[in-house]
C-alpha positions as CSV (number, residue, x, y, z in Angstrom):
1,M,71.2,77.7,89.2
2,K,73.3,77.7,92.3
3,T,75.9,79.8,90.7
4,A,73.6,81.9,88.5
5,F,71.6,82.8,92.6
6,G,74.5,83.5,94.0
7,L,76.3,86.0,90.9
8,V,73.4,87.9,90.7
9,S,72.5,88.4,94.7
10,L,76.3,89.2,95.3
11,V,76.0,92.0,92.3
12,V,73.3,93.6,94.1
13,V,74.4,93.7,97.3
14,A,77.8,94.9,96.0
15,L,75.9,97.8,94.3
16,L,73.8,98.4,97.3
17,L,76.8,98.7,99.4
18,R,78.6,101.0,96.7
19,S,75.9,103.0,96.6
20,T,74.7,103.9,100.1
21,A,77.5,102.6,103.0
22,L,80.3,103.1,100.9
23,S,80.2,106.5,99.5
24,V,79.7,107.9,102.8
25,L,83.2,107.0,103.2
26,A,84.0,108.2,99.2
27,A,82.4,111.5,99.6
28,R,85.6,111.8,102.5
29,G,87.8,110.9,100.7
30,V,88.4,107.2,101.7
31,V,87.3,104.5,98.4
32,L,86.6,101.1,99.4
33,D,86.2,99.5,95.9
34,V,83.6,97.0,96.6
35,L,83.5,96.2,92.8
36,A,87.3,95.0,93.2
37,F,86.6,93.4,96.2
38,V,83.5,90.8,95.0
39,T,85.4,90.4,91.9
40,V,88.3,88.9,93.1
41,L,86.2,86.9,96.0
42,W,84.4,85.0,93.1
43,A,87.5,84.9,90.8
44,L,89.1,82.8,93.4
45,K,86.2,80.7,93.9
46,S,84.8,80.0,91.2
47,G,88.0,80.3,88.8
48,E,88.7,82.5,85.4
49,G,85.6,81.6,83.1
50,W,83.0,82.6,86.0
51,G,85.4,85.1,87.3
52,S,85.6,87.5,84.1
53,T,81.6,86.8,83.3
54,F,80.8,88.1,87.3
55,G,83.3,90.8,86.6
56,F,81.4,92.0,83.3
57,V,78.5,91.5,85.0
58,L,78.8,93.8,87.6
59,G,80.8,95.9,85.9
60,L,78.0,96.4,83.1
61,V,75.2,97.4,85.9
62,S,77.5,99.6,87.6
63,D,78.3,101.3,84.4
64,L,74.1,101.9,83.7
65,D,74.0,102.2,87.4
66,A,76.0,105.6,87.6
67,G,75.3,107.0,84.6
68,H,78.6,107.4,83.2
69,W,80.8,105.5,79.4
70,L,79.3,102.2,79.3
71,G,81.8,99.5,79.3
72,R,84.1,101.4,81.8
73,H,84.2,98.9,85.1
74,A,82.8,95.9,82.6
75,L,86.1,96.0,80.5
76,A,88.2,96.4,83.1
77,L,86.3,94.0,86.3
78,A,86.1,91.4,83.1
79,A,89.5,91.3,82.6
80,L,91.0,91.5,86.2
81,G,88.3,88.6,87.0
82,Y,90.1,86.6,84.4
83,V,93.6,87.4,85.5
84,V,92.9,86.3,89.1
85,G,90.7,83.6,88.2
86,R,93.2,82.1,86.2
87,L,95.9,82.5,88.7
88,S,94.0,80.8,91.6
89,R,94.4,77.4,90.2
90,S,98.3,78.1,91.3
91,L,98.0,80.2,94.2
92,V,97.3,79.6,98.2
93,R,94.1,81.1,98.0
94,D,93.3,80.9,101.7
95,S,96.8,82.9,102.7
96,V,96.1,86.7,104.2
97,R,99.1,87.4,102.5
98,T,98.1,86.3,98.7
99,Q,94.8,87.6,99.8
100,L,95.8,91.1,101.1
101,V,98.5,91.6,98.0
102,I,96.0,90.5,95.3
103,L,93.2,92.8,96.3
104,F,96.0,95.6,96.4
105,V,97.3,95.0,92.9
106,V,93.3,94.9,91.6
107,T,92.2,97.6,93.8
108,F,94.6,99.8,92.1
109,L,94.4,98.6,88.3
110,H,90.5,99.2,88.7
111,Q,90.8,102.3,90.3
112,T,94.1,103.6,87.8
113,W,91.8,102.6,84.6
114,S,88.9,104.2,86.1
115,L,90.1,107.8,87.1
116,L,91.6,107.7,83.7
117,F,88.4,108.6,82.1
118,E,88.4,111.8,84.9
119,L,92.3,113.0,84.0
120,R,92.5,116.1,82.3
121,G,96.0,116.1,81.6
122,P,99.0,114.7,82.4
123,V,98.9,117.8,85.8
124,G,96.7,115.0,87.7
125,L,98.5,111.6,87.0
126,G,100.7,111.9,90.5
127,F,97.1,113.0,92.2
128,L,95.2,110.1,90.4
129,L,98.3,107.3,91.2
130,G,97.9,108.2,94.6
131,R,94.6,108.2,95.2
132,A,94.5,105.0,93.4
133,A,96.9,103.2,95.5
134,V,95.4,105.0,98.6
135,A,92.1,103.1,97.7
136,G,93.8,99.6,96.8
137,A,95.6,99.6,100.6
138,A,92.5,101.0,102.0
139,T,90.1,98.1,100.1
140,A,92.7,95.1,100.6
141,L,93.2,96.2,104.8
142,A,89.4,96.1,105.1
143,G,88.9,92.8,102.6
144,T,91.5,91.1,104.3
145,V,90.1,91.5,107.7
146,A,86.6,91.1,105.9
147,L,87.8,87.8,104.9
148,I,89.5,86.8,108.0
149,L,86.4,87.1,110.2
150,V,84.0,84.9,107.7
151,H,87.1,82.6,107.8
152,W,86.8,82.4,111.6
153,G,83.2,82.4,111.7
154,A,82.9,79.8,109.1
155,G,85.7,77.3,110.6
156,Q,86.8,76.5,107.5
157,P,88.7,77.6,104.1
158,L,87.0,79.8,102.3
159,F,88.5,78.7,99.1
160,G,89.9,75.7,99.7
161,H,93.5,74.6,97.9
162,A,94.5,75.6,94.4
163,D,93.7,72.4,91.6
164,I,96.4,70.8,91.7
165,Q,96.5,68.3,88.7
166,S,98.2,65.0,90.1
167,G,99.7,62.8,87.6
168,P,99.8,59.0,88.5
169,A,102.5,57.8,91.2
170,H,105.7,56.1,90.0
């Protein structure tokens, strides 16, 4: 019950941020991909099962909200949530470098996938990749700073250590 409430709450907050405060920045050419950011957070915290579920639910609601190709965000965010959740088993999840790299890669992939639907031929491919790279860098920097501030305010690790299955000591 606690996880379901958290999932719904984070989906609502992410969509509100995307359609209000962050839309002003996007209109000026700076995309902070809150959908990729919260999918990464949820997947790092909860693993691949909940990561893919969260990504799918967030993406589907986002697709319904935006009124474009149904499943466009749902497919990408579900797959990315699964991969990040799977990787979270072996990552140092509270490492600033890890968070920065994961946020950049996931945002770049999500933005590239989303922008491919707007591509009108091979001429715009360079622009698309440049725009995805800028969004990846902006989201990675802003997201990592936000995680540092939350970690500092909480005074404890946000994600804990990777799941390491220890065998019997010999």
